[in-house]
All heavy atoms as an XYZ file, in Angstrom:
930
protein
N       2.769     -4.199    -16.083
C       3.521     -3.018    -15.867
C       4.856     -3.341    -15.136
O       4.830     -3.461    -13.922
C       2.696     -1.978    -15.079
C       3.108     -0.564    -15.226
S       1.836      0.529    -14.472
C       2.153      1.909    -15.512
N       5.898     -3.567    -15.864
C       7.171     -4.044    -15.243
C       7.704     -3.147    -14.124
O       8.246     -3.647    -13.158
C       8.127     -4.073    -16.434
C       7.275     -4.237    -17.629
C       5.976     -3.455    -17.301
N       7.488     -1.823    -14.258
C       8.052     -0.928    -13.239
C       7.322     -1.108    -11.914
O       7.947     -1.014    -10.855
C       7.899      0.538    -13.717
N       6.061     -1.428    -11.920
C       5.294     -1.721    -10.707
C       5.721     -3.056    -10.146
O       5.966     -3.192     -8.960
C       3.754     -1.629    -10.966
C       2.995     -2.059     -9.713
C       3.321     -0.273    -11.407
N       5.847     -4.029    -10.987
C       6.290     -5.346    -10.554
C       7.685     -5.271     -9.922
O       7.949     -5.997     -8.924
C       6.288     -6.315    -11.700
C       4.844     -6.660    -12.156
C       4.845     -7.476    -13.453
O       5.815     -7.509    -14.229
N       3.754     -8.160    -13.663
N       8.501     -4.439    -10.381
C       9.860     -4.253     -9.816
C       9.810     -3.738     -8.399
O      10.742     -3.961     -7.623
C      10.697     -3.317    -10.701
N       8.716     -3.091     -8.037
C       8.561     -2.574     -6.662
C       7.890     -3.554     -5.718
O       8.083     -3.516     -4.543
C       7.795     -1.235     -6.646
C       8.530     -0.126     -7.338
C       9.910      0.140     -6.745
O      10.124      0.052     -5.538
O      10.801      0.459     -7.568
N       7.043     -4.441     -6.283
C       6.253     -5.300     -5.370
C       6.692     -6.792     -5.414
O       6.379     -7.478     -4.456
C       4.744     -5.179     -5.696
C       4.251     -3.782     -5.501
C       4.401     -5.702     -7.093
N       7.404     -7.248     -6.388
C       7.781     -8.680     -6.465
C       8.941     -9.023     -5.580
O       8.956    -10.056     -4.969
C       8.037     -9.117     -7.869
C       6.754     -9.365     -8.610
N       6.676     -9.906     -9.887
C       5.428     -9.206     -8.269
C       5.471    -10.041    -10.286
N       4.638     -9.628     -9.350
N      10.028     -8.221     -5.529
C      11.229     -8.647     -4.797
C      10.916     -8.748     -3.257
O      10.333     -7.861     -2.696
C      12.235     -7.484     -5.033
C      11.747     -6.807     -6.250
C      10.248     -6.953     -6.242
N      11.333     -9.864     -2.672
C      11.099    -10.084     -1.242
C      11.754     -8.977     -0.417
O      11.242     -8.584      0.625
C      11.599    -11.439     -0.813
C      10.759    -12.570     -1.187
C      11.297    -13.792     -1.603
C       9.355    -12.509     -1.157
C      10.534    -14.886     -1.909
C       8.563    -13.535     -1.465
C       9.135    -14.776     -1.870
O       8.384    -15.820     -2.192
N      12.896     -8.461     -0.839
C      13.618     -7.482     -0.017
C      12.892     -6.150     -0.014
O      13.122     -5.315      0.851
C      15.045     -7.265     -0.492
C      15.155     -6.743     -1.892
O      14.300     -7.086     -2.762
O      16.115     -6.012     -2.152
N      11.879     -5.941     -0.922
C      11.087     -4.717     -0.906
C       9.700     -4.955     -0.293
O       9.197     -4.081      0.389
C      10.933     -4.202     -2.346
C      12.180     -3.626     -2.933
C      11.865     -3.038     -4.303
C      13.146     -2.460     -4.904
N      12.844     -1.812     -6.200
N       9.126     -6.088     -0.587
C       7.701     -6.262     -0.228
C       7.519     -7.172      0.989
O       6.611     -6.979      1.738
C       6.901     -6.818     -1.415
C       5.453     -6.836     -1.133
O       4.955     -6.095     -0.253
N       4.729     -7.652     -1.829
N       8.370     -8.113      1.198
C       8.206     -9.018      2.330
C       9.017     -8.605      3.547
O       8.508     -8.483      4.630
C       8.526    -10.465      1.929
C       8.220    -11.469      2.983
C       6.897    -11.757      3.333
C       9.204    -12.133      3.706
C       6.589    -12.682      4.317
C       8.946    -13.069      4.648
C       7.628    -13.348      4.970
O       7.335    -14.265      5.953
N      10.291     -8.367      3.308
C      11.170     -7.868      4.384
C      11.238     -6.354      4.258
O      12.089     -5.811      3.575
C      12.567     -8.514      4.240
C      12.525    -10.007      4.364
C      12.766    -10.781      3.244
C      12.232    -10.629      5.580
C      12.727    -12.221      3.349
C      12.193    -11.996      5.681
C      12.462    -12.807      4.557
N      10.342     -5.704      4.946
C      10.157     -4.287      4.782
C      10.901     -3.448      5.816
O      11.098     -3.916      6.939
C       8.668     -3.938      4.902
C       7.808     -4.562      3.849
C       6.360     -4.355      4.145
N       5.526     -4.666      2.946
C       4.266     -4.512      2.881
N       3.587     -4.033      3.985
N       3.575     -4.834      1.824
N      11.235     -2.248      5.414
C      11.795     -1.247      6.325
C      11.083      0.084      6.011
O      10.546      0.226      4.886
C      13.299     -1.057      6.166
O      13.537     -0.532      4.863
C      14.095     -2.324      6.398
N      11.089      0.999      6.957
C      10.494      2.297      6.698
C      11.167      2.978      5.474
O      10.474      3.496      4.621
N      12.482      2.938      5.418
C      13.191      3.590      4.295
C      12.825      2.916      2.985
O      12.590      3.594      1.972
C      14.724      3.547      4.516
C      15.197      4.443      5.620
O      14.407      5.392      6.033
O      16.319      4.255      6.097
N      12.806      1.603      2.978
C      12.411      0.891      1.756
C      10.975      1.176      1.290
O      10.757      1.347      0.120
N      10.061      1.248      2.241
C       8.687      1.548      1.901
C       8.554      2.964      1.332
O       7.827      3.188      0.333
C       7.793      1.426      3.142
C       7.538     -0.011      3.618
C       6.952     -0.042      5.034
C       6.664     -0.790      2.655
N       9.256      3.898      1.927
C       9.216      5.299      1.466
C       9.867      5.393      0.044
O       9.334      6.080     -0.825
C       9.928      6.240      2.434
C       9.205      6.360      3.768
C       7.791      6.816      3.609
O       7.455      7.687      2.784
N       6.882      6.252      4.417
N      10.980      4.680     -0.152
C      11.617      4.737     -1.454
C      10.730      4.146     -2.542
O      10.556      4.711     -3.620
C      12.939      3.937     -1.353
O      13.603      3.946     -2.573
N      10.094      2.961     -2.251
C       9.206      2.371     -3.228
C       8.012      3.289     -3.488
O       7.540      3.466     -4.591
C       8.727      1.014     -2.752
O       9.770      0.066     -2.920
N       7.456      3.904     -2.413
C       6.344      4.793     -2.524
C       6.655      5.990     -3.448
O       5.839      6.376     -4.234
C       5.884      5.298     -1.189
O       5.313      4.212     -0.427
N       7.837      6.500     -3.300
C       8.246      7.667     -4.137
C       8.258      7.243     -5.621
O       7.802      7.929     -6.466
C       9.570      8.261     -3.713
C       9.464      9.123     -2.493
C      10.745      9.899     -2.223
N      11.895      9.002     -1.978
C      12.258      8.547     -0.801
N      11.558      8.833      0.261
N      13.312      7.786     -0.651
N       8.844      6.071     -5.883
C       8.916      5.598     -7.244
C       7.523      5.355     -7.806
O       7.209      5.700     -8.937
C       9.784      4.374     -7.345
C      11.272      4.664     -7.297
C      12.111      3.456     -7.630
N      12.162      2.420     -6.618
C      12.943      2.456     -5.523
N      13.734      3.478     -5.361
N      12.865      1.484     -4.657
N       6.648      4.745     -6.992
C       5.290      4.472     -7.439
C       4.470      5.750     -7.622
O       3.709      5.847     -8.546
C       4.588      3.544     -6.459
C       5.134      2.101     -6.383
C       4.613      1.353     -5.132
C       4.804      1.352     -7.684
N       4.717      6.742     -6.803
C       4.017      8.021     -6.974
C       4.433      8.699     -8.283
O       3.595      9.256     -8.986
C       4.335      8.969     -5.805
C       3.634      8.583     -4.543
O       2.664      7.786     -4.588
O       4.011      9.112     -3.462
N       5.734      8.614     -8.618
C       6.189      9.121     -9.914
C       5.572      8.380    -11.065
O       5.175      8.980    -12.055
C       7.709      9.100     -9.992
C       8.391     10.158     -9.153
C       9.889     10.340     -9.510
N      10.676      9.097     -9.284
C      11.212      8.824     -8.111
N      11.142      9.595     -7.085
N      11.944      7.679     -7.993
N       5.446      7.076    -10.945
C       4.765      6.263    -11.998
C       3.318      6.662    -12.129
O       2.798      6.766    -13.224
C       4.885      4.771    -11.673
C       6.245      4.158    -11.878
C       6.241      2.724    -11.294
C       6.620      4.138    -13.321
N       2.676      6.929    -10.995
C       1.229      7.369    -11.028
C       1.122      8.695    -11.742
O       0.231      8.865    -12.609
C       0.684      7.505     -9.563
C      -0.734      7.884     -9.581
C      -1.291      9.115     -9.360
C      -1.836      6.976     -9.874
N      -2.622      9.050     -9.468
C      -3.002      7.750     -9.778
C      -1.951      5.656    -10.200
C      -4.291      7.251    -10.015
C      -3.239      5.135    -10.423
C      -4.379      5.886    -10.313
N       2.008      9.656    -11.446
C       1.971     10.944    -12.135
C       2.185     10.786    -13.627
O       1.463     11.393    -14.436
C       3.037     11.863    -11.576
C       2.748     12.324    -10.124
C       3.922     12.993     -9.474
O       4.915     13.328    -10.198
O       3.856     13.198     -8.273
N       3.113      9.920    -14.010
C       3.347      9.679    -15.453
C       2.140      8.992    -16.042
O       1.764      9.357    -17.177
C       4.602      8.800    -15.581
C       4.917      8.419    -17.018
C       6.132      7.473    -17.083
O       6.672      7.072    -16.092
N       6.423      7.143    -18.308
N       1.598      8.013    -15.375
C       0.404      7.281    -15.906
C      -0.765      8.234    -16.130
O      -1.475      8.112    -17.129
C       0.062      6.116    -15.001
N      -0.934      9.156    -15.185
C      -2.041     10.130    -15.343
C      -1.913     10.940    -16.614
O      -2.897     11.298    -17.246
C      -2.073     11.080    -14.131
C      -2.486     10.409    -12.858
C      -3.777     10.859    -12.302
N      -4.415     11.939    -13.056
C      -5.090     12.927    -12.536
N      -5.062     13.074    -11.221
N      -5.665     13.798    -13.271
N      -0.663     11.232    -16.951
C      -0.438     12.062    -18.140
C      -0.491     11.250    -19.470
O      -0.842     11.771    -20.474
C       0.897     12.742    -18.051
C       1.016     13.855    -17.044
C       2.296     14.650    -17.154
N       3.507     13.820    -17.267
C       4.199     13.372    -16.220
N       3.831     13.676    -15.014
N       5.277     12.651    -16.424
N      -0.089      9.976    -19.366
C       0.196      9.234    -20.624
C      -0.666      8.000    -20.862
O      -0.829      7.592    -22.001
C       1.618      8.828    -20.708
O       1.926      7.940    -19.618
C       2.566     10.025    -20.667
N      -1.215      7.407    -19.808
C      -1.920      6.140    -19.983
C      -3.349      6.379    -20.463
O      -4.139      6.997    -19.776
C      -1.990      5.397    -18.612
C      -2.355      3.939    -18.627
C      -1.409      3.141    -19.478
C      -2.358      3.342    -17.234
N      -3.582      5.969    -21.674
C      -4.876      6.150    -22.318
C      -5.297      4.856    -22.989
O      -4.455      4.209    -23.678
C      -4.865      7.243    -23.366
C      -4.478      8.612    -22.854
C      -5.651      9.208    -22.101
N      -5.324     10.526    -21.601
C      -4.859     10.812    -20.390
N      -4.645      9.862    -19.569
N      -4.558     12.048    -20.009
N      -6.540      4.457    -22.839
C      -7.036      3.266    -23.492
C      -7.292      3.582    -24.965
O      -7.840      4.629    -25.256
C      -8.296      2.787    -22.834
N      -6.874      2.712    -25.806
C      -7.193      2.823    -27.257
C      -8.028      1.612    -27.604
O      -8.193      0.658    -26.797
C      -5.932      2.863    -28.083
O      -5.146      1.730    -27.853
C      -5.095      4.133    -27.752
N      -8.507      1.614    -28.786
C      -9.362      0.483    -29.234
C      -8.607     -0.838    -29.016
O      -7.544     -1.057    -29.492
C      -9.718      0.715    -30.680
C     -10.442     -0.512    -31.290
C     -11.011     -0.230    -32.635
N     -12.382      0.185    -32.411
C     -13.112      0.896    -33.216
N     -12.588      1.287    -34.312
N     -14.338      1.233    -32.962
N      -9.305     -1.718    -28.284
C      -8.757     -3.062    -28.054
C      -7.901     -3.274    -26.829
O      -7.556     -4.365    -26.492
N      -7.484     -2.186    -26.178
C      -6.578     -2.373    -24.999
C      -7.162     -1.764    -23.756
O      -6.416     -1.523    -22.779
C      -5.179     -1.928    -25.284
C      -5.026     -0.391    -25.262
O      -6.101      0.318    -25.312
O      -3.925      0.096    -25.183
N      -8.448     -1.517    -23.717
C      -9.061     -0.894    -22.485
C      -8.857     -1.792    -21.274
O      -8.566     -1.239    -20.147
C     -10.507     -0.617    -22.742
N      -8.994     -3.063    -21.389
C      -8.859     -3.944    -20.210
C      -7.407     -3.909    -19.717
O      -7.187     -3.801    -18.520
C      -9.260     -5.381    -20.585
C      -8.864     -6.388    -19.435
C     -10.756     -5.480    -20.904
N      -6.427     -3.982    -20.601
C      -5.037     -3.891    -20.173
C      -4.713     -2.530    -19.538
O      -3.943     -2.494    -18.567
C      -4.098     -4.128    -21.350
C      -4.100     -5.569    -21.807
C      -3.173     -5.731    -23.057
N      -1.874     -5.213    -22.768
C      -0.758     -5.922    -22.593
N      -0.841     -7.237    -22.721
N       0.386     -5.411    -22.336
N      -5.282     -1.483    -20.026
C      -5.063     -0.192    -19.412
C      -5.649     -0.108    -18.019
O      -5.025      0.376    -17.129
C      -5.685      0.942    -20.330
O      -5.096      0.856    -21.605
C      -5.458      2.294    -19.730
N      -6.865     -0.672    -17.854
C      -7.478     -0.712    -16.534
C      -6.686     -1.572    -15.578
O      -6.523     -1.263    -14.398
C      -8.884     -1.204    -16.628
C      -9.841     -0.184    -17.254
C     -11.310     -0.664    -17.205
N     -12.076      0.164    -18.029
C     -12.848     -0.274    -19.026
N     -12.954     -1.549    -19.289
N     -13.579      0.574    -19.737
N      -6.206     -2.686    -16.056
C      -5.384     -3.598    -15.245
C      -4.135     -2.891    -14.752
O      -3.747     -2.987    -13.618
C      -5.045     -4.876    -16.008
C      -6.216     -5.818    -16.163
C      -5.888     -6.972    -17.070
O      -4.891     -6.924    -17.822
O      -6.611     -7.945    -17.034
N      -3.444     -2.201    -15.661
C      -2.227     -1.529    -15.321
C      -2.499     -0.413    -14.278
O      -1.772     -0.259    -13.291
C      -1.538     -0.877    -16.547
N      -3.575      0.322    -14.489
C      -3.956      1.386    -13.513
C      -4.241      0.799    -12.161
O      -3.853      1.317    -11.112
C      -5.148      2.199    -14.026
O      -4.841      2.808    -15.234
N      -5.000     -0.315    -12.104
C      -5.425     -0.948    -10.887
C      -4.159     -1.505    -10.174
O      -4.033     -1.398     -8.907
C      -6.401     -2.035    -11.145
N      -3.222     -2.132    -10.894
C      -2.031     -2.638    -10.302
C      -1.228     -1.523     -9.650
O      -0.724     -1.670     -8.524
C      -1.183     -3.379    -11.361
C       0.049     -4.082    -10.817
S       1.169     -4.748    -12.044
C       0.089     -5.501    -13.185
N      -1.091     -0.440    -10.330
C      -0.353      0.700     -9.769
C      -1.006      1.293     -8.576
O      -0.420      1.620     -7.560
C      -0.153      1.746    -10.901
C       0.606      3.016    -10.508
C       1.960      2.731     -9.866
C       0.823      3.861    -11.805
N      -2.349      1.490     -8.647
C      -3.086      2.061     -7.504
C      -2.969      1.134     -6.264
O      -2.680      1.582     -5.194
C      -4.548      2.230     -7.847
N      -3.117     -0.205     -6.501
C      -3.028     -1.103     -5.420
C      -1.593     -1.124     -4.790
O      -1.480     -1.184     -3.550
C      -3.336     -2.549     -5.869
C      -3.318     -3.535     -4.783
N      -2.173     -4.241     -4.514
C      -4.270     -3.891     -3.862
C      -2.421     -5.005     -3.434
N      -3.658     -4.836     -3.079
N      -0.595     -1.066     -5.584
C       0.773     -1.063     -5.026
C       0.969      0.198     -4.147
O       1.615      0.134     -3.121
C       1.802     -1.042     -6.197
N       0.476      1.310     -4.570
C       0.604      2.554     -3.809
C      -0.180      2.459     -2.488
O       0.336      2.864     -1.431
C       0.068      3.747     -4.603
C       1.008      4.048     -5.767
C       0.448      5.220     -6.635
N       0.564      6.456     -5.933
C      -0.424      7.342     -5.839
N      -1.619      7.133     -6.357
N      -0.240      8.444     -5.159
N      -1.374      1.866     -2.500
C      -2.126      1.713     -1.275
C      -1.422      0.747     -0.335
O      -1.373      0.964      0.863
C      -3.549      1.170     -1.560
C      -4.422      2.070     -2.375
C      -4.421      3.431     -2.315
C      -5.435      1.727     -3.291
N      -5.358      3.931     -3.176
C      -6.001      2.898     -3.786
C      -5.885      0.477     -3.768
C      -7.026      2.848     -4.733
C      -6.914      0.458     -4.692
C      -7.467      1.655     -5.193
N      -0.895     -0.334     -0.915
C      -0.229     -1.348     -0.107
C       0.962     -0.759      0.666
O       1.119     -1.011      1.847
C       0.276     -2.466     -1.044
C       0.974     -3.623     -0.409
S       1.375     -4.919     -1.565
C       2.560     -4.083     -2.616
N       1.783      0.013     -0.012
C       2.946      0.576      0.645
C       2.534      1.739      1.624
O       3.230      1.939      2.592
C       3.981      1.025     -0.369
C       4.761     -0.117     -0.925
C       4.948     -0.300     -2.271
C       5.327     -1.050     -0.066
C       5.655     -1.354     -2.756
C       6.069     -2.144     -0.530
C       6.217     -2.280     -1.918
O       6.934     -3.330     -2.364
N       1.506      2.458      1.313
C       1.022      3.492      2.211
C       0.569      2.887      3.543
O       0.922      3.344      4.644
C      -0.118      4.328      1.613
N      -0.175      1.769      3.477
C      -0.578      1.006      4.673
C       0.602      0.467      5.383
O       0.678      0.493      6.606
C      -1.595     -0.002      4.363
N       1.513     -0.141      4.601
C       2.684     -0.720      5.239
C       3.564      0.266      5.957
O       4.135     -0.020      7.035
N       3.673      1.462      5.447
C       4.461      2.531      6.091
C       3.811      2.979      7.393
O       4.438      3.305      8.360
C       4.667      3.703      5.158
N       2.477      2.957      7.415
C       1.720      3.397      8.574
C       1.835      2.350      9.705
O       1.756      2.726     10.889
C       0.248      3.619      8.187
C      -0.704      3.910      9.318
C      -0.568      5.366      9.749
N      -1.541      5.650     10.769
C      -2.767      6.164     10.563
N      -3.154      6.441      9.375
N      -3.591      6.347     11.565
N       1.912      1.060      9.366
C       1.931      0.025     10.377
C       3.404     -0.229     10.821
O       4.118     -0.921     10.147
C       1.285     -1.285      9.869
C       1.150     -2.312     10.949
C       0.345     -3.491     10.541
N      -1.067     -3.215     10.304
C      -1.986     -3.056     11.253
N      -1.626     -3.114     12.532
N      -3.231     -2.830     10.912
N       3.784      0.407     11.945
C       5.162      0.282     12.430
C       5.258     -0.929     13.413
O       5.522     -0.728     14.603
C       5.586      1.595     13.066
O       4.615      1.948     14.087
C       5.668      2.676     12.083
N       5.026     -2.078     12.922
C       5.125     -3.330     13.654
C       5.247     -4.476     12.701
O       5.052     -4.319     11.502
C       3.913     -3.536     14.568
C       2.642     -3.772     13.770
C       1.502     -4.349     14.590
O       1.688     -4.648     15.762
O       0.375     -4.504     13.974
N       5.486     -5.689     13.222
C       5.436     -6.867     12.410
C       4.214     -7.621     12.853
O       3.957     -7.826     13.998
C       6.725     -7.771     12.669
O       7.824     -7.073     12.085
C       6.540     -9.111     12.052
N       3.346     -7.986     11.876
C       2.095     -8.687     12.181
C       1.748     -9.523     10.914
O       1.662     -8.983      9.837
C       0.985     -7.731     12.513
C      -0.311     -8.435     12.935
C      -1.387     -7.422     13.370
N      -0.970     -6.670     14.562
C      -1.167     -7.068     15.827
N      -1.733     -8.252     16.045
N      -0.753     -6.311     16.835
N       1.522    -10.843     11.173
C       1.208    -11.707     10.033
C       2.247    -11.721      8.968
O       3.437    -11.873      9.246
N       1.832    -11.459      7.742
C       2.786    -11.463      6.601
C       3.453    -10.100      6.446
O       4.278     -9.947      5.566
C       2.051    -11.811      5.322
C       1.650    -13.312      5.301
S       0.997    -13.867      3.757
C       2.408    -13.714      2.685
N       3.080     -9.149      7.258
C       3.701     -7.810      7.151
C       4.957     -7.868      8.124
O       4.860     -7.862      9.333
C       2.746     -6.751      7.698
C       3.325     -5.388      7.843
N       3.650     -4.653      6.723
C       3.606     -4.660      8.912
C       4.153     -3.471      7.152
N       4.126     -3.444      8.449
N       6.123     -7.994      7.518
C       7.384     -8.126      8.236
C       8.169     -6.771      8.154
O       8.602     -6.404      7.069
C       8.272     -9.196      7.662
C       7.568    -10.561      7.554
C       7.423    -11.218      8.898
C       6.888    -12.617      8.698
N       6.102    -13.070      9.795
N       8.254     -6.071      9.277
C       9.088     -4.865      9.330
C      10.371     -5.174     10.050
O      10.400     -5.465     11.201
C       8.352     -3.781     10.051
C       7.175     -3.093      9.381
C       7.603     -2.128      8.276
N       8.409     -1.042      8.722
C       7.977      0.186      8.901
N       6.667      0.459      8.712
N       8.749      1.133      9.311
N      11.477     -5.151      9.298
C      12.806     -5.414      9.878
C      13.180     -4.341     10.915
O      13.892     -4.619     11.891
C      13.843     -5.471      8.772
C      13.666     -6.585      7.756
C      14.749     -6.500      6.700
C      13.593     -7.926      8.406
N      12.629     -3.095     10.738
C      12.931     -2.057     11.656
C      11.918     -1.959     12.853
O      12.115     -1.158     13.714
C      12.998     -0.694     10.959
C      11.811     -0.421     10.055
O      10.950     -1.299      9.855
O      11.736      0.710      9.526
N      10.894     -2.793     12.782
C       9.918     -2.869     13.906
C       9.539     -4.369     13.987
O       8.464     -4.768     13.532
C       8.703     -2.044     13.626
C       8.977     -0.576     13.551
N       9.143      0.197     14.685
C       9.089      0.268     12.516
C       9.388      1.445     14.345
N       9.375      1.525     13.020
N      10.407     -5.180     14.614
C      10.230     -6.609     14.602
C       9.131     -7.185     15.442
O       8.678     -8.272     15.225
C      11.579     -7.291     14.934
N       8.706     -6.459     16.473
C       7.684     -6.958     17.431
C       6.316     -6.501     17.044
O       6.127     -5.548     16.265
C       8.045     -6.482     18.810
N       5.315     -7.215     17.571
C       3.909     -6.713     17.425
C       3.669     -5.652     18.422
O       4.264     -5.597     19.507
C       2.943     -7.902     17.684
C       2.834     -8.870     16.586
C       1.697     -9.845     16.802
O       0.978     -9.797     17.782
N       1.563    -10.746     15.849
N       2.842     -4.733     18.078
C       2.424     -3.617     18.929
C       0.903     -3.817     19.233
O       0.089     -3.683     18.332
C       2.680     -2.296     18.229
C       2.197     -1.093     19.009
O       1.681     -1.262     20.160
O       2.352      0.026     18.524
N       0.549     -4.138     20.499
C      -0.868     -4.347     20.807
C      -1.745     -3.120     20.470
O      -2.945     -3.304     20.197
C      -0.848     -4.609     22.291
C       0.555     -4.924     22.693
C       1.449     -4.318     21.610
N      -1.147     -1.983     20.470
C      -1.970     -0.759     20.147
C      -2.292     -0.715     18.662
O      -3.104      0.095     18.244
C      -1.210      0.494     20.541
N      -1.684     -1.580     17.836
C      -1.987     -1.566     16.390
C      -2.749     -2.794     15.975
O      -2.720     -3.181     14.839
C      -0.674     -1.481     15.609
C       0.076     -0.149     15.818
C       1.228     -0.038     14.854
O       1.106     -0.127     13.646
N       2.421      0.169     15.436
N      -3.509     -3.395     16.886
C      -4.330     -4.555     16.569
C      -5.663     -4.074     15.951
O      -6.714     -4.063     16.559
C      -4.602     -5.415     17.821
C      -5.302     -6.648     17.512
N      -4.645     -7.728     16.947
C      -6.578     -7.030     17.666
C      -5.503     -8.741     16.782
N      -6.676     -8.343     17.202
N      -5.545     -3.615     14.734
C      -6.685     -3.069     13.962
C      -6.389     -3.131     12.490
O      -5.268     -3.315     12.060
C      -6.980     -1.659     14.374
C      -5.823     -0.742     14.296
N      -5.107     -0.356     15.458
C      -5.145     -0.207     13.265
C      -4.075      0.432     15.106
N      -4.106      0.552     13.735
N      -7.465     -2.999     11.748
C      -7.296     -2.940     10.282
C      -7.029     -1.467      9.916
O      -7.492     -0.545     10.535
C      -8.551     -3.346      9.581
C      -8.891     -4.829      9.698
C     -10.039     -5.277      8.840
N     -11.076     -4.305      8.736
C     -12.000     -4.305      7.781
N     -11.924     -5.210      6.835
N     -12.934     -3.408      7.722
N      -6.326     -1.340      8.803
C      -6.115      0.009      8.234
C      -6.948      0.079      6.950
O      -6.990     -0.853      6.175
C      -4.640      0.234      7.951
C      -3.742      0.304      9.165
C      -2.274      0.426      8.713
C      -4.081      1.469     10.042
N      -7.553      1.229      6.749
C      -8.239      1.507      5.502
C      -7.370      2.427      4.703
O      -6.762      3.326      5.266
C      -9.606      2.162      5.817
C     -10.542      1.399      6.720
C     -11.778      2.210      7.060
C     -10.922      0.090      6.124
N      -7.326      2.199      3.386
C      -6.522      3.073      2.527
C      -7.385      3.467      1.357
O      -8.333      2.765      0.989
C      -5.261      2.323      2.052
C      -4.309      2.046      3.157
C      -5.591      1.071      1.231
N      -7.078      4.560      0.759
C      -7.804      5.011     -0.422
C      -7.149      6.200     -1.038
O      -6.080      6.664     -0.665
N      -7.816      6.773     -1.998
C      -7.399      7.908     -2.728
C      -6.615      7.484     -3.963
O      -6.215      6.324     -4.103
N      -6.510      8.421     -4.904
C      -5.759      8.103     -6.122
C      -4.630      9.088     -6.260
O      -3.504      8.717     -6.184
C      -6.719      8.164     -7.345
C      -7.756      7.053     -7.381
C      -8.749      7.253     -8.499
C      -7.083      5.718     -7.506
N      -4.910     10.343     -6.441
C      -3.825     11.358     -6.497
C      -3.275     11.591     -5.091
O      -2.053     11.671     -4.939
C      -4.331     12.632     -7.107
C      -4.749     12.444     -8.597
O      -4.185     11.537     -9.275
O      -5.619     13.144     -9.071
N      -4.101     11.757     -4.137
C      -3.703     11.985     -2.752
C      -4.150     10.747     -1.981
O      -5.346     10.492     -1.805
C      -4.319     13.240     -2.143
C      -3.900     14.508     -2.812
C      -2.412     14.798     -2.620
O      -1.877     14.492     -1.523
O      -1.771     15.294     -3.534
N      -3.217      9.964     -1.438
C      -3.546      8.767     -0.688
C      -3.884      9.134      0.766
O      -3.365     10.081      1.321
C      -2.374      7.797     -0.729
C      -1.907      7.281     -2.111
C      -0.865      6.239     -1.938
C      -3.079      6.773     -2.891
N      -4.724      8.278      1.361
C      -5.009      8.435      2.807
C      -4.975      7.052      3.463
O      -5.254      6.030      2.828
C      -6.311      9.130      3.044
C      -7.499      8.478      2.379
C      -8.016      8.810      1.171
C      -8.301      7.425      2.854
N      -9.081      8.026      0.871
C      -9.276      7.136      1.882
C      -8.254      6.646      4.012
C     -10.245      6.121      2.045
C      -9.237      5.664      4.184
C     -10.187      5.410      3.179
N      -4.639      6.993      4.706
C      -4.665      5.773      5.508
C      -5.287      6.118      6.819
O      -4.918      7.103      7.460
C      -3.168      5.233      5.766
C      -3.208      4.003      6.592
C      -2.486      5.028      4.436
N      -6.201      5.295      7.259
C      -6.850      5.535      8.569
C      -7.180      4.221      9.241
O      -7.280      3.163      8.592
C      -8.096      6.372      8.363
C      -8.423      7.219      9.583
O      -7.806      7.067     10.628
O      -9.315      8.054      9.456
N      -7.403      4.253     10.539
C      -7.794      3.080     11.300
C      -9.257      2.798     11.031
O     -10.070      3.765     10.972
C      -7.558      3.310     12.833
C      -8.148      2.208     13.607
C      -6.063      3.518     13.101
N      -9.620      1.545     10.817
C     -10.951      1.164     10.596
C     -11.794      1.422     11.873
O     -11.588      0.766     12.922
C     -11.037     -0.334     10.261
C     -12.446     -0.859     10.033
O     -13.399     -0.043     10.067
O     -12.570     -2.077      9.730
N     -12.734      2.322     11.805
C     -13.550      2.674     13.014
C     -14.508      1.601     13.452
O     -15.060      1.633     14.522
C     -14.286      3.981     12.644
C     -14.404      3.818     11.124
C     -13.174      3.104     10.687
N     -14.688      0.569     12.590
C     -15.645     -0.516     12.934
C     -14.922     -1.792     13.319
O     -15.537     -2.826     13.489
C     -16.587     -0.826     11.774
O     -15.816     -1.300     10.661
C     -17.338      0.431     11.350
N     -13.589     -1.734     13.452
C     -12.833     -2.924     13.809
C     -12.971     -3.360     15.226
O     -13.779     -2.802     16.022
N     -12.183     -4.346     15.674
C     -12.291     -4.912     17.009
C     -12.086     -3.852     18.101
O     -12.734     -3.960     19.134
C     -11.153     -5.951     17.066
C     -10.602     -6.092     15.700
C     -11.163     -4.977     14.869
N     -11.220     -2.878     17.888
C     -11.004     -1.848     18.934
C     -12.321     -1.053     19.146
O     -12.617     -0.693     20.278
C      -9.883     -0.942     18.528
C      -8.552     -1.590     18.270
C      -7.962     -2.256     19.497
O      -8.554     -3.211     19.995
N      -6.867     -1.789     19.954
N     -13.070     -0.796     18.086
C     -14.329     -0.051     18.245
C     -15.342     -0.858     19.064
O     -16.049     -0.357     19.893
C     -14.885      0.276     16.856
N     -15.330     -2.199     18.815
C     -16.273     -3.065     19.560
C     -15.969     -3.094     21.029
O     -16.841     -3.026     21.884
C     -16.269     -4.469     18.991
N     -14.673     -3.045     21.379
C     -14.259     -3.009     22.771
C     -14.648     -1.688     23.412
O     -15.194     -1.664     24.516
C     -12.732     -3.304     22.893
C     -12.255     -3.043     24.325
C     -12.383     -4.684     22.447
N     -14.474     -0.584     22.663
C     -14.841      0.707     23.217
C     -16.283      0.813     23.452
O     -16.735      1.401     24.432
C     -14.333      1.833     22.247
N     -17.142      0.263     22.570
C     -18.574      0.312     22.747
C     -19.030     -0.507     23.908
O     -19.883     -0.081     24.668
C     -19.312     -0.174     21.438
C     -20.757     -0.355     21.687
C     -19.003      0.797     20.295
N     -18.363     -1.655     24.114
C     -18.750     -2.578     25.256
C     -18.343     -1.994     26.631
O     -18.932     -2.350     27.577
C     -18.143     -3.940     25.021
N     -17.345     -1.143     26.637
C     -16.817     -0.637     27.893
C     -17.729      0.392     28.565
O     -18.650      0.891     28.163
C     -15.453     -0.045     27.708
């Protein structure tokens, strides 16, 4: 799906991130999702390609939703507008949803273990 690749392959969109860039890509990917919901149908012989395209689009949307939520730079997540690490964000983010995306802090991550031990 070239339109999805255009949002996730360029380093200036996916590696060197900004809040504005993440939101812009998310809007484009959301429009692609709406279009795919209306038009993407598997026909005889292309079911695997249809599933792959749907999965690629869903993953790209989850990736940018999580990236927008994490307002820091950590590991390979580089936010040009938030260059430092934030100790309060030392946790995993869970993402999901298809039509309506959600992002939440993993309740079983390292922060939960510290809270239980205290």
